[in-house]
C-alpha positions, 0 to 999 in steps of 0.5 A: 606579397601580391604587389611585390611578388609576381608568383605566389605560394603553390596550390593545395592545402592537404597536410597531415602529420602523425606520431609527432609531439612536442618532443617526438619525431615528425610523422612519416610521408605516408601520414601526409595524405590526411587533412588536418584542421588549421590548429592541427596543421599548425601544431604539427608544423611547430612541433616538426620545426622545433624537432628539426632545429634541435636535431638537424644541421640547418636543412631539416626545417627546410625539408619539413617545410616542403612537406608541411607548408604546401599552401600559403595559409599556414604562414599567415597563422600567428603561431607560424609567423612567430616561429618564422621570426624566431628561426633563421632556418625556417625563415630561409626555407619559407623565402626559398620556397616562394612563401614570401610574407603574408598576403596583403602586407603593405609594400613598404613592410614587405620590402622591409621583410625582404631586406631584413631577410637578406641582411640577417647575419644569423641566416647567412651563417646557416643558409646560402642566402645569396643563391636564393636571393639571385635565383628565387627572390629577385626574379619575382620582383618588379622594378618598384619592388627592387627599389623598395627593397634597396631603400630599406637596406641601401648599403647591403642591397645595392652592393649585390651584383644580382640586384643591379643586374635585375634592375638593369634588366627591367630598364628596357633600352629603346629600339632606336638606341642601336642606331645612335639616336642621342634622344633615345640614349639620353632617355635610357641613361636617365632611366638607368640613373633613376632606377639605380638610386632607390633612395632618391636622386642625388644632389645636383652637385654630387660627384657620384650620383649612384650609391654603388660600391667600387665593384661597379666602377666599370658601369659608372664610368661607361654611363658617365662617358655616354652622358658626356656624348649626349651633352656634347651632341646638343646643337651649338648655341642651344640654351644650357648646352655649355652648363650641361656639358661642363657638368657632364665632363666633370662627372666623367673625369671624376668617375673612377675607372675600372680596376686594372684599366689603362690610364688615359692620356690626361692622367699621365705625365707627358713622358708616359703617354703612349704614341697611339691609343688602342681603338678597341674597348677594354673587356669589362663587366657592365652587368647588363648595361645596354651601351658599350664601354669606350675605347681609350682613343674614343674617350680621349677624343671626346674629352679633348673636344669637350674641353675645347668647347667648355674652355675656349668660349672666352680667352682669358685676358691675363695669366690670373684669368687663365688660372681661374678658367682652369681651376675646375679642371686642374684637380682632374686633368694632368697639368701639361695636358690641360694647358695644351688643350686650353692653349688650343681652345684659346688660340682657336677662339682668337683665330690667330692666323700665324704664329705670334700674330700681333694683329690677333691680340693686343698681348703677343706675349700671352699668345706666345705662352699659349703656343709654347704650351701646345708642345707640352701635352700632345692634345693638339698636334702631338709632342714637340716644341710649341712652334711645331705643335702650332704649325701642325694645328694650323695645318690640320684639317677637320671634318665632322658631322655632329651627333645633333644631325637628324637620322630620319626625315619626317613623314609627308612633304619634306621641304629644303632646310632653312638657312639656319636649319630651322625647318625642313631637311638640313645637315650641320657640318663642322670643318676646319682648315678648308675653304670649300665643301663638296656635298653629294646626296645619293639615294640607295637602291634598297632592294638591290643593296639588301638582296646582295649583302643581306646586311644593313647599310654601312656608311663606308658603302663604296659610291664610286661610279654612282651618280648623285641625285643632288650635289653642291659645292659650298664655301666655308667661312664666307660670313666671317670677317676673315678666314682662319685655318685655326677656326672651326666653322659650322655650315648648314646644308639645305638638302633637296626636298622630298615628296610626301609619298616617297620612302627612301634611304639617302647617303649624304657624302661630304668631302673637303681637304682629302677627308670625307664624312657621311650621314645616312638619312631614312624617310619612312620604313616598313614593318611586319607582323607574322603568324605561323600556319600549316602552309608556312609563315604568313607575313603582313607588311605594314606601313609607317602607321602600322597599316597593312599595305595592299597585296599588289604593292608588297612582297617578301624576299628570303635569300634569292626567293621572292614571295608575293601576297596572295590576294584571294580574299581568304584573310582580312589583310593581305599576307605573304606566305613563306614556306618553311625551311628544310632546316631552321635558321636565322636569316635576313628577310627583306620587306618590299613595297612598290613606291608610287611617285607624287604624280602617281598619287595624283592619278598619273600612271607613274611609279618609282622603284620598290623600297625595301626594309631589312629584317636582319635576323628573322627566324625561318622555322622548319616544320615540326609537329607534335601529336598529343592525345587525351583518352577517356574510358567510362569507369562503369565499362570496366566491370567483370565479364565486359570483354570490350570497352569503348575509348574516346580519343581526342587528338591534337596536332600542334605545329612548332609546339603552339600552332594548331594543325588539322588532324585530317592531315595525319597519315598512317594513324595507328592506336597502340593498346597495352593492357596489364592484367593482375598476373602481370602479363602485358599484351600489346596490339595495334589498331591500324589504320585507326580512323579519325573523323575528318571534321576534327571531332573525337574518335572512338576505339573499341579495345579488348578488356581482359579479365582482372585488368589493372592498367590500360595504356594507349598511344596514338601515332601518325605521320606528316609530310613536310612540304619543304622536303616532301619527306615523312615526319613521324 
């Protein structure tokens, strides 16, 4: 099955049988060295499997297939195909040994064969199908093949944990997923959904888009949570944002929770809700899903904020309208919690400035009912009376940086952001309960940071005592008719410009009302390619376009050691040579590049400090060599009365098992010769030192050839000196 199976049948077509007939026993292993024609091989196979089926208890056919079916041509014969179709044991053995289905079988038919094999009830009783399915079948299938097999038998195949794990292993997450890139997260979630729906996408109104059994509820719930995060991260006012958020929130609330998981606050009565939710996520089996499960605290905050966004757009005019607005959520969220969230959303929307403020609405009774509802769910300010909850809501200060904010700055000249964030560098801030914001922008000294910590930049980096490169104090809500402590205001900060040749890592620190929020922005970055040489790791430092940087501008730092590029012209691109370690270890590595300023780019003699990029887990290898040798003796030389023979010796020295090293670097080279004669004596002698040509060509050794020689065993040895420790490596 060429299109579906990466592997194929084993090579070799030598088969034999002896003494076997329709009712006889199969031939012994000594008879398998003969080569039969096709008809003879098929007859022997049919007779052997029939014999095994009548005498063995499930394993005989498999053992005989090992001996009688080493090549793939046998199972293409009509007689053998009929045999495999009639015998579950033979069918299992054929699949288990990688014989698959005949070459050239159409993909759909091949997928149907695998699905039928997996769901064969008789075969499951006779053989360990699940073990073979996981160990031998699934690893050989591509993603389209996995989906084709599942489409042939959806209920059985998609219930297999091994199938789900194989599918997720083939959906590689983007590298930027670890950095919280919401675009990358959306792409990964869409790819996972497409891969896990082999029968085609579910209808848009389907509550559960995946045909997976309840065993995968943890995966389903975690996927729905991160899809909700992606929907809420869209910029406010973006086309289709509210509809997408509405759908994502409904799917998340409807997603079944893993067995034994704690219930969230919106699923509990007020008296049963915990005072504090755990901040650590539960330990669940996600079958290789690349995103982590949410904690109850994070999930509750995400759901609360999404409900406020969806419900609070237009306050209802009366009780009937309020009931209609909550109709979509009433089956999914406990009533008191839902009413408390709705009350908060509607109070924020009308921007009531004080409890029962008649000027905020023409219906004070309606506002009073919302205030009373605040105390029933704990969604806004905790349990207690409506008045106390309302006062806590009015006094609460909020400061957030939405996920829609950029994490990187574009290349080239980056101008200040527009007033609405429509170009250049800008940052969106959402705050409540404050009248001013303090914004400070710090440029991080990346070589000093990475050299001291060996870890990526943490948003909690201590900035006390540092001087910001840019700062501003901004008013909040100045464009609104009146400022309200209940209203969340969105402010766009125009960040300072960045010149074209500048790489940098910036921390934007926003403070207001005793709260702080931070964003990390990166412009540019360094990359590397590496090759292993006898002298050490040869590292080439690349820019953002994967172009090698000049030797004078780059360096590499490992621990406290700094290594610069060797500009001797020996290679086409500049390389930094890092010697091997005494002991192999995974360690941080820092790539450094000199940062010219815009003035220097124009010809002036001015430079910036260096810029650094951290490689957090770089493998620093220790020297280890493998000496291999091939020997050749002309058979014509092994004749009676020839007392000496010449042996051709072709050595190969490998560094770390893969990199060729010069054989001339070997020291104390010796050749061990052990000859065994007919009478069983095995004298051993050493040719020491054994001279190998310095140009790397084959060596020649003259060894004694005793009378009636039966075997000749040769072994080449030598020593190497480790550059890092100056010790001898045997």
